[in-house]
TORPALO-805122 format. One record per residue (C-alpha): x, y, z. Coordinates in steps of 0.25 Angstrom, whole numbers, padded with zeros to 4 digits, always signed. Layout:
XYZ ...
END
This chain:
+0000+0000-0001 +0011+0010+0004 +0019+0006-0009 +0006+0010-0018 +0004+0023-0010 +0018+0027-0013 +0016+0023-0027 +0004+0032-0029 +0011+0043-0022 +0023+0043-0032 +0013+0042-0044 +0006+0054-0038 +0019+0062-0037 +0023+0058-0051 +0009+0063-0056 +0010+0076-0050 +0024+0079-0054 +0019+0075-0069 +0008+0084-0067 +0016+0095-0062 +0025+0094-0074 +0014+0095-0083 +0006+0106-0078 +0018+0114-0075 +0020+0118-0089 +0031+0126-0094 +0034+0132-0080 +0040+0118-0075 +0048+0116-0088 +0054+0130-0088 +0058+0130-0074 +0066+0117-0075 +0072+0121-0088 +0075+0135-0082 +0081+0128-0070 +0091+0121-0078 +0095+0134-0086 +0097+0142-0073 +0112+0140-0074 +0121+0148-0084 +0119+0145-0098 +0130+0139-0107 +0130+0153-0114 +0133+0159-0100 +0143+0151-0097 +0151+0152-0110 +0150+0167-0109 +0156+0167-0095 +0168+0158-0099 +0170+0168-0111 +0170+0180-0102 +0180+0174-0092 +0188+0169-0104 +0189+0184-0109 +0194+0187-0094 +0205+0178-0096 +0210+0184-0109 +0210+0198-0104 +0221+0195-0094 +0235+0199-0095 +0232+0207-0108 +0245+0215-0107 +0254+0205-0099 +0254+0194-0108 +0258+0203-0119 +0270+0210-0112 +0276+0196-0107 +0284+0195-0121 +0287+0209-0121 +0294+0208-0107 +0302+0196-0113 +0306+0203-0125 +0308+0217-0116 +0319+0208-0108 +0325+0203-0121 +0326+0217-0127 +0332+0223-0114 +0342+0212-0113 +0345+0213-0128 +0347+0229-0127 +0356+0227-0114 +0365+0217-0122 +0365+0226-0135 +0369+0238-0126 +0381+0230-0121 +0376+0225-0109 +0378+0213-0101 +0370+0201-0095 +0366+0210-0083 +0361+0221-0092 +0354+0211-0100 +0346+0206-0088 +0343+0220-0084 +0338+0224-0099 +0329+0211-0098 +0324+0214-0086 +0320+0228-0088 +0315+0224-0102 +0307+0212-0097 +0302+0217-0084 +0295+0230-0090 +0295+0225-0104 +0307+0234-0108 +0300+0247-0107 +0305+0253-0094 +0318+0253-0085 +0332+0255-0089 +0338+0260-0103 +0338+0244-0108 +0324+0242-0105 +0320+0255-0110 +0327+0251-0123 +0321+0237-0123 +0307+0244-0124 +0312+0252-0136 +0316+0239-0143 +0304+0231-0139 +0293+0242-0139 +0282+0231-0140 +0283+0226-0127 +0269+0228-0123 +0263+0222-0135 +0251+0231-0139 +0248+0221-0151 +0247+0209-0142 +0239+0217-0131 +0230+0222-0141 +0228+0208-0148 +0225+0203-0133 +0214+0213-0132 +0208+0211-0145 +0207+0196-0141 +0201+0199-0128 +0190+0208-0137 +0188+0198-0146 +0184+0188-0134 +0176+0200-0128 +0167+0200-0141 +0164+0186-0138 +0161+0187-0124 +0152+0199-0127 +0145+0193-0139 +0142+0180-0130 +0138+0189-0118 +0127+0197-0125 +0121+0184-0130 +0122+0178-0116 +0115+0191-0111 +0104+0192-0121 +0102+0177-0118 +0101+0179-0104 +0092+0192-0105 +0083+0183-0114 +0081+0173-0104 +0080+0183-0092 +0068+0188-0099 +0062+0174-0102 +0065+0170-0087 +0058+0183-0082 +0045+0179-0090 +0046+0165-0086 +0046+0169-0070 +0035+0179-0073 +0026+0168-0079 +0031+0159-0068 +0038+0149-0076 +0049+0149-0068 +0053+0153-0054 +0060+0165-0050 +0071+0157-0044 +0073+0151-0057 +0074+0164-0063 +0083+0170-0053 +0092+0158-0055 +0094+0160-0070 +0097+0175-0068 +0107+0172-0056 +0114+0163-0068 +0113+0174-0079 +0118+0185-0069 +0130+0175-0065 +0134+0174-0079 +0134+0189-0082 +0142+0192-0069 +0152+0181-0073 +0153+0188-0087 +0154+0202-0080 +0165+0198-0071 +0173+0192-0083 +0171+0204-0091 +0176+0213-0079 +0188+0204-0077 +0191+0205-0092 +0189+0221-0090 +0199+0221-0078 +0209+0214-0085 +0209+0222-0097 +0210+0234-0089 +0222+0229-0081 +0229+0227-0095 +0226+0242-0100 +0231+0247-0086 +0244+0238-0088 +0245+0244-0102 +0245+0258-0096 +0256+0253-0086 +0264+0248-0097 +0262+0260-0106 +0266+0269-0095 +0279+0260-0091 +0284+0259-0106 +0279+0271-0113 +0274+0261-0123 +0261+0266-0129 +0250+0255-0126 +0238+0263-0131 +0233+0253-0141 +0234+0242-0130 +0227+0252-0120 +0215+0255-0129 +0213+0240-0132 +0212+0236-0118 +0203+0248-0114 +0194+0245-0126 +0193+0230-0121 +0192+0235-0106 +0179+0244-0111 +0174+0232-0118 +0174+0223-0107 +0168+0233-0098 +0157+0237-0106 +0154+0221-0109 +0154+0219-0094 +0145+0231-0091 +0135+0226-0101 +0132+0213-0093 +0121+0216-0083 +0117+0206-0072 +0102+0202-0072 +0095+0212-0062 +0105+0222-0062 
END
């Protein structure tokens, strides 16, 4: 008798469950589907990786293009010392001056090394790096607009669903939280890239002052890139702000 009662109860539960799924209509299906998409989309995750990759390539824009110059400056300083009749000690001193400060400051040997190797700070390579960064930035900007447009369209749809009681407010808030997290991650990456480029521009100003070498083209390119990053960062708005 007990077994029969339990069997009947189980059948009743299954029947009620089936009834709920049938009469619940679109709301039940929408809620379930929405719940599975509450996390970040593939496009959002890809955008975050792309923005973070941009941050990586904006590091050491100047430094990695002056390492070769420092070595060449050392060789130039040493070579000039020997040509001027100096010995090994003079060569070492000339190499130190030419290498440490790129052959652009210090004693006479260092100054002459700078005259021989004027391109110690390689503007062409720095500008080429900045062009590469801008090319990558183009991709980030294009994908960011696509993702934000898709998010905005989704938000409008979700708002209608909340108004029609097709989804709960908590489900809506969960998705908005994921969208804001995605946008904040991109904002942070762009801000870091902007800071990196700004630091490189400051470094260029310092190098120009120390060496007397005109670095106007490099500084202008860095400023342009920094402004682009700032404008794109400011264009990203968190939902509700």
